[in-house]
One Martini backbone bead per residue (centre of mass of N, CA, C, O) as a GRO file, in nm:
protein
  110
    1MET     BB    1   1.158  -1.703   1.584
    2ASP     BB    2   1.480  -1.627   1.596
    3PRO     BB    3   1.611  -1.310   1.669
    4ARG     BB    4   1.920  -1.370   1.592
    5ILE     BB    5   1.899  -1.384   1.282
    6LEU     BB    6   1.859  -1.046   1.265
    7ALA     BB    7   2.122  -0.982   1.368
    8GLN     BB    8   2.382  -0.744   1.436
    9ARG     BB    9   2.737  -0.686   1.343
   10ILE     BB   10   2.985  -0.427   1.422
   11ASN     BB   11   3.288  -0.258   1.340
   12VAL     BB   12   3.401   0.041   1.522
   13SER     BB   13   3.698   0.133   1.599
   14GLY     BB   14   3.715  -0.161   1.762
   15LYS     BB   15   3.409  -0.161   1.813
   16GLU     BB   16   3.137  -0.352   1.915
   17LEU     BB   17   2.823  -0.371   1.756
   18ARG     BB   18   2.498  -0.454   1.879
   19GLY     BB   19   2.198  -0.549   1.697
   20ARG     BB   20   1.901  -0.496   1.567
   21LEU     BB   21   1.695  -0.472   1.315
   22ILE     BB   22   1.566  -0.160   1.192
   23LEU     BB   23   1.292  -0.021   1.087
   24PRO     BB   24   1.106   0.195   0.959
   25GLY     BB   25   0.964   0.334   1.265
   26GLY     BB   26   1.130   0.151   1.501
   27GLU     BB   27   1.102  -0.144   1.436
   28GLU     BB   28   1.149  -0.462   1.451
   29ALA     BB   29   1.271  -0.713   1.265
   30THR     BB   30   1.079  -0.918   1.062
   31LEU     BB   31   0.972  -1.109   0.822
   32GLY     BB   32   0.699  -0.964   0.791
   33GLY     BB   33   0.817  -0.673   0.787
   34ILE     BB   34   0.994  -0.704   0.535
   35VAL     BB   35   0.774  -0.792   0.339
   36SER     BB   36   0.593  -0.548   0.380
   37LEU     BB   37   0.793  -0.337   0.281
   38LEU     BB   38   0.839  -0.456  -0.004
   39VAL     BB   39   0.543  -0.450  -0.096
   40GLN     BB   40   0.486  -0.150  -0.058
   41VAL     BB   41   0.706  -0.049  -0.249
   42SER     BB   42   0.623  -0.208  -0.504
   43ILE     BB   43   0.334  -0.095  -0.527
   44GLY     BB   44   0.415   0.202  -0.544
   45ILE     BB   45   0.585   0.181  -0.801
   46ALA     BB   46   0.368   0.054  -0.983
   47ALA     BB   47   0.161   0.287  -0.955
   48THR     BB   48   0.341   0.508  -1.073
   49ILE     BB   49   0.387   0.378  -1.349
   50LEU     BB   50   0.088   0.358  -1.423
   51PHE     BB   51   0.030   0.660  -1.416
   52LEU     BB   52   0.239   0.737  -1.639
   53ILE     BB   53   0.106   0.570  -1.864
   54PHE     BB   54  -0.161   0.726  -1.867
   55ILE     BB   55  -0.042   1.000  -1.932
   56TRP     BB   56   0.100   0.919  -2.195
   57ALA     BB   57  -0.153   0.816  -2.345
   58GLY     BB   58  -0.316   1.078  -2.325
   59TYR     BB   59  -0.116   1.254  -2.479
   60GLU     BB   60  -0.120   1.087  -2.743
   61LEU     BB   61  -0.424   1.118  -2.795
   62VAL     BB   62  -0.432   1.432  -2.809
   63THR     BB   63  -0.171   1.442  -3.028
   64SER     BB   64  -0.275   1.270  -3.291
   65ARG     BB   65  -0.467   1.419  -3.506
   66GLY     BB   66  -0.630   1.154  -3.623
   67GLU     BB   67  -0.428   0.930  -3.630
   68PRO     BB   68  -0.467   0.594  -3.633
   69GLN     BB   69  -0.191   0.494  -3.520
   70LYS     BB   70  -0.181   0.676  -3.264
   71ILE     BB   71  -0.449   0.590  -3.146
   72ALA     BB   72  -0.381   0.287  -3.123
   73ALA     BB   73  -0.134   0.323  -2.938
   74ALA     BB   74  -0.286   0.465  -2.706
   75ARG     BB   75  -0.495   0.240  -2.657
   76ASN     BB   76  -0.290   0.022  -2.586
   77LYS     BB   77  -0.177   0.161  -2.335
   78ILE     BB   78  -0.444   0.167  -2.183
   79THR     BB   79  -0.492  -0.136  -2.185
   80TYR     BB   80  -0.227  -0.210  -2.037
   81GLY     BB   81  -0.293  -0.040  -1.787
   82ILE     BB   82  -0.546  -0.197  -1.703
   83VAL     BB   83  -0.408  -0.469  -1.674
   84GLY     BB   84  -0.203  -0.371  -1.463
   85PHE     BB   85  -0.414  -0.292  -1.251
   86ILE     BB   86  -0.537  -0.571  -1.216
   87LEU     BB   87  -0.270  -0.709  -1.129
   88LEU     BB   88  -0.217  -0.530  -0.883
   89VAL     BB   89  -0.477  -0.598  -0.728
   90ALA     BB   90  -0.441  -0.906  -0.731
   91SER     BB   91  -0.172  -0.916  -0.579
   92PHE     BB   92  -0.273  -0.780  -0.324
   93LEU     BB   93  -0.495  -0.990  -0.259
   94ILE     BB   94  -0.315  -1.241  -0.248
   95ILE     BB   95  -0.138  -1.142  -0.017
   96ARG     BB   96  -0.367  -1.109   0.187
   97ILE     BB   97  -0.459  -1.403   0.187
   98ILE     BB   98  -0.190  -1.533   0.265
   99SER     BB   99  -0.158  -1.376   0.534
  100GLN     BB  100  -0.417  -1.502   0.663
  101VAL     BB  101  -0.354  -1.806   0.636
  102PHE     BB  102  -0.053  -1.768   0.788
  103GLY     BB  103  -0.080  -1.535   1.016
  104LEU     BB  104   0.026  -1.225   0.894
  105GLY     BB  105  -0.194  -0.993   0.935
  106GLU     BB  106  -0.050  -0.809   1.156
  107GLU     BB  107   0.218  -0.732   0.977
  108LEU     BB  108   0.074  -0.681   0.724
  109PHE     BB  109  -0.028  -0.377   0.632
  110GLN     BB  110   0.006  -0.131   0.860
   0.00000   0.00000   0.00000
């Protein structure tokens, strides 16, 4: 890939600054690096939301006071959380497999 594709140019006070896009951590941006960063952030956000769903469902289960409707609602949240966890792990594994097949294994998930 031509590194100039990801190059940046900006004018500041009449002076032109040129340089390549730098990712957090100080490395130059490549397509694999950008995808890796997006995937890591997305999986982190999804895992945090999943954790909060489990906390919420557990709280509802504890405070249900034996009411069948509240217990069923809490159990449904736990079930959906487990399904979400399975989908999160499956998406992570699919991305890992695709990165190995297309030879992006060195750049993804460093």
